N, C-alpha and C positions, 0 to 999 in steps of 0.2 A: 262304450268299449273303451279299455285301455287305450289300446293303439291311435283311437282317433282323438282323445284328450292329449296323447304324447304329441301326435302331428301338428295338432293345433296350437300348441304351445312354441313348437320348433318354429311354426309358418309365422306365429305372431312375432318370437323374436328374431326370427331371422338366422337362427342359430343351431346348430345340430350338437352343441358341446354339452357333455355330461361331466361335472365336477364330481371326482371321486373322492370320497372323504373316509382314507385309509390312514388314519392318525397314529404316531408314536407319540411317546410323551416328549422324546426329545425335540419334536417339530414345535413344541408349545414355545411361547414366548416366556422368558426367564420370571418376568413381572407376573403373569398368570399362574407360574408353577409355584412362585414363591407364596403367593395369595393363598392359595388351597392348601400349601403345607403348613402354614401358620395355623390354618383352621384345623386340619387334619391329621396332621405330622405326616410322616413318609410312609403312606398307606395307598392302598388301591383305590380308596375312596378319593382321596386327594388328586391321584391320576386321572380318575375318571371326571372330576368336577371342572379340573383343567381343561381336558381335552373337548367336554361338552361347551365351554366359553368358546374354545378355540374354533370348535366347530360352527357355532351360533355367529361368530365375527365374520367367518368366512362366506357364510349364506347371506351374511346382511349387505356383504360388499358385492356379490355378484347376482342376486335374485332377479334382476331388473335385466341381466344379461344373459344367463344360461338357464334352461328350461328345467333340466334334470340334475337330479342328484345320485349318486351311488355310494352309498357306505358300503365298505366291505366288513363282513360280519366278524372276520377273524380277528381285526384289530380292537373290537369291544369284547369279545369272549376272551382275549389274552388279559382282560383286566377283571375275570371275574363276574359275580354277580352286579357290582358296581357298574363294571363297563357293558354289560345286558341293558341296565337301565339306561346309560347314556345312550345306547344305540336307539332304544324305544324314543328316548326323548329328543334325539337329533332328527328321528323320523317326524315325528310330532310337530316339530319347530320348522323342519323343512316344507311341510304340507301347509303350514301356516302361513309361510313365506311364497305360498304359490308353486312350489316346485314338484315336480313328478318324481317320486321316489323309487329306485330300483334297487332293492337289497340284493348284496352280491354275496350270496351264501352256498350256491353250487349244490344244493340239497338234492336227495333222492334217497330211495330204498326201495324195499317191496312194497307192495300195494298199501298196505294197512300203514306201514310206517310213512310211506309217502304222504298219505290221507294227513297224517298227523303234522306232519312239515307244512303240508298245503294249509290246513286250518291255522296254525301258528303264524304263518307269514302272509296269507293271502284271504284267509275265509275267517271263519270265527270260531272259538272254541267253547264246547259245552260246557256249561257250570252246572246245570240242572235240566231236567227235562222240559223245563220252559224257559231257560235264560242260555243265551250264549253273546260273547262278545269277542270282538277283534283283540289280537294282542299286539303284536307287531306292526300290523295293518300297512303294510307297503302295497305301493302300486303295482309293483312285480317283483319278480324273483329269480335269479339266475339257477338254473337246475342242470342236472346231470342226467341225459338221456340214456346212457348207456345200460341200464336196465331194462330196455325196453317199453312199451305201452303200459304196463303193468304199473310202472311208477310214474309215469306221464299222465295218465287219464285223471286221477285225482286233482291234478294240478288245472288239467283242462277244464274240469268241472267248477272249480273254483272261479277260473278266469270266465266263464260263462255265467256264472251265478252272481258274482260280486264286481264284474266288470274289471278284473284284474288280468294282468299277464306275465308270461315268463318268458326267457331267454334261454334256449337250450345250447349247451355247448356243442359246437360243430368244428371249429378249427382254432385251436387255442395260440395265444401269442409266443408262448414260451419254446424256446429253440428244440426241446426234446420232445416236444407232441410229435415230432415225425416217426419216433420209435413206435407208436401204436396208430396213429391217426392218418399215416401216408402209407400203411400196409394196402398191398394190392389184394382184393378179393377174387375169388374164382370166376365172377363175372367182369372183371377188368374196372370195377370202382375201386377207389381207396377208401379205406373204412370212413374218412370225414365226409366223402361224397354219399356214402350210404346213410351216414347220420343225416347229412342235408337233405335226401330225399325224403327220410323218415319224418323229420322236422316240418319239412313243406306238406305232407300229406296230414301230420297232426294238426296243422293249423287251419286247414280248409273249413273249419267250421267255425271259425272265430274271425273272419275277414270282415274289416270295416267298410266306412264309406268312402275312404281314401285307397281302397284296394290292397291294404297291407294287414296281416293276420296279428292278433295279440299274443301268437304263440312265435315269438322271434328267434334269432340264432346269434350266439355269440361267434365272431370270425375276428382274428386278431390282425391289427394293422401291419405286424412285422412279416404278412404272407401276402403282399399286394398282387400277386399273379393268381392267388387262390381266391381272393377277395374277388377279383375280378369275374373269376369264373364261378363262382358260388353266386354272385349277383345274377347271372345270366341264368343260373340252373333255379335259382329259388324267387322267382318274380314276385310273390306276393308274401315274401318273409324279410320281416324288418331286422336291420342287423345291430346289435349292439357290438361295438368297435373298440375293445383295449388295445394298449400297446403304441398309443400316441405320446409323443413325448419324452418322458424320462426312459421309456422302454425302446426309443430309437425309431418309433413309426412317426412318419411326416405327414404333412398335407397333402403331398403328391401320393404317398402311398396308400392314403383313406378315401383318393378321390373316386376310385373305382366303386366303393360301396354304396354309391349315390345314383340313382335313376336319371333319366333325361330332365326331369323335373326339379332336380338338385334335392329328392327326399329318398327314404329308404334306409336312413342309418342315423345313430346318434354314436358320437365318438367320445370317449372316455379320456380326460386327464386327470391323474392323481396328483403324484408327486409335483409334477409341473406348475400346478395351481397352487396346491398347500404349501410347497416349500419355495415359492416363486423368487422371494426375497434372497435365495441362496444362489440362482442362476446367475451367471456372468452378466446377462443382459438387465438386471435388475440389482444387483447387489451394492453399487455405487449410488443407486437411488433411493433406497429402502433398507433401513434397519430391520434386525430381528422383530422388533417391538411393532413394526409397520408391517406386518406378514399379511394384513387384510388389504391393504392399500397394493402391495406387489401383486396379490393375488387378482385383484379387479383389472390392474394394468395389463396383467398376462391373459386374463380372459377376454379384454377388448381386443388385445394381439392376435389372439386366436379366431375369434370372430371374424376379424377382418382377412385372415390368412383364408378361412373358411368360405368366403364370400365368391371366391372365382367360382365355385361348383355348387353353389345353393342360392 
């Protein structure tokens, strides 16, 4: 099961951190950008190749510290077909380095389209009646559950058949999430609580040996009180917690995501790791060209920060 593999990596590394790979070309060191612009000119291919090298350097720097990686699909799609190729190559390389790969694409639609998304990211795409093959081959995918079970069922089927996972949006980290997610329904529950209850129910058939389901939830670090209440409400649901670091969430904010054994969640950090060299904590110690070294130091600092509750 996906969730057991993830938990075993977390326990082995004693670290619930996820490195988010949300790269913009301006994050990439000038020497890498120049190398590929000389080969391919000022093109999308040059950007994509530079980002791939940037990603590989970051993964090389932290593979022994951090158990999982979360590439955000939008940051690759913006570079067109070359960016999509870079996403696929990043996933492949991350898996070779031993990372669990969670693709953050927040996909979903009506049942037939959800099946196509699920096949692309989690399952296999049919080529002919005798041949099928994986495309993105992620270990897990973030999904939008607001179409109900029609859009979730194909994902759950892939999770069961291929040992994959999903993380369903429940309470997102952005400030305007309150406009919809905090509306109080007729039975007194807020919309995010309704979604939480659905996710908990959807995941009952995918509970692994550690007591958590491969159908998890996205709950933002920027809402610590809601995080605390949802942890109690969803005892068998594993949390993916964005919003730590650059978005303002602290270690104290995310502590409530964990159970009494220090398990139950992974904490994502993207810009605070990718661009650690820019942070006042490290900018006098590392240059732009030493971005990977700065990332490693920030990853070690984060791990130490999380040791108080894992």
